[in-house]
N, C-alpha and C positions, 0 to 999 in steps of 0.2 A: 191273293189275286194280284197279278202284275198289271201295272199301269202301261198303257200304250202311248201316253203323252211323251215320254222321253224319245221313243222311236219316231214319233211324228216330228218332234223338234229336230232330230237328227236329219230327217229327210228334207225339211225346210232349209236347214243350214247347208246341206249338200247342194240343193237347188240354187241357193243364193250365192254360194261361194264364187262362181264365175263372175257374177255381177260385182261383187266386192273387189275382186282382183282387178277387173277392168277399170274400176273407179280410182285406183291408185295412180297418183301423178307419176309421170315418167321422170326418171332421174336426169338432171341437167348434166351433160358431159363437162368435165373440168380439165384445165391445164394449169400446172404449177408454173408460176413466173419466178424465175431466179435471176437476180441481178448479177452481172459480171463482177468479178473481184474489183473492189474499189469504186464501183458504180452505185448510184442511189436511184437509178431509174432504168426502165426497160420499155421497149415497144414491141407489140405483137400485132400480127395481121391475121384477119380471119374473114370468113364469109358465112352468113346465115342464109338458110333457104327454108322457107315455110312449106308445108306445115310440120315436117318431121324434124328438121334441124333449126328450130327457131330461137334457140338460146344456148349460151355457153358461159361457163364460169371460169374466171381467171383467178387463181388462188395465190395470195401474197401474204407471207408471214411478216408481221410487224409487231411492235411493242406499244404498250400504253403510253400516251403522251407524244408519240411520234406524229408527224404530219404527213398525210397522204394526199397526193394530187393525182387525179385521173382526168384524162382528156381523150375524147373519141373524135376521130375524123372519119366522116362518111358522107357520101352524096345522097344517101337515103334519108327520106323524111319520116321513115317508119322504124328506124333503129335507135335504141336508147341503151343506157346502162344504169344499173343500181349498184350501190355499195352495201354489202351485208357484213355485219360484225361477226366475230367468231361464235359459232354455235347458234346463230339466230337467223330466222327468216324475215325479220323486220329490218327494213332498209334504213341505213343512215342517210342515204341520198337516193331519191327516186327521180331518175332522168325524165321519165314521161310526164311527171307532174311539174318538175322544175323547168323543163324545156331548154335546159342549157347543156351543151356538150362538154362541160368542164365542171369538176368539183374539187374542192380542197377543204380539208378539215383535220382537226386533232383527233387521234384515235383513243377511244375510251378504255380499251382493254388490249392485252397481249394475246396473240394467236393468229389463226389463219383467216384473213379477210377475203371475201369473195367479191369480185367485180363481175356482175352478171350482165352480159351483153344480150339483148333480145330484140326481136321484132314485135311491134304491137300486135295485138290479137287479130285485128282485121287483116293486116298485111300477111301474117302467118297463114291464116285460113285461105287467103287468095293465092298462096304459093309464091309470094314475092320473095326477092332475095336482097341482101345488102352486104357489100364488102366494106370493111372498116380497118382502121389502124387505131389501136388503143395504146396510149402512153400512160405508164404508171410510175410514179415516183414516191419514195418514202424517205423522209429526212428527220433528223433529230431536232 
């Protein structure tokens, strides 16, 4: 006698698959920041527009023990940045919590650091925008 339970589970999984796909977070677009030869800093400009383009990562390769400084200039009171270590979603610096448009710190590991510029959730949902300039420096 064949069991109908596996077939029923297959049907349930098939029905739930669109919901599981929709729940996946959208990837944050990223831009690699390369310093000009002999330079230890770079500036980038951008604009966020909620709700669809409410975050952007700027990727900077740096080594353990180096010091990174990030400064964001914007007229928006809804735009912030976080600094994320290589391979981590846990922020070394959380701008929305700290409330400061500048961070500086020694880097714990070598790899690609992400500076994530974002609109706070309320501003993104309301479709607000924010233009910004981000200055990133890495020194030994």
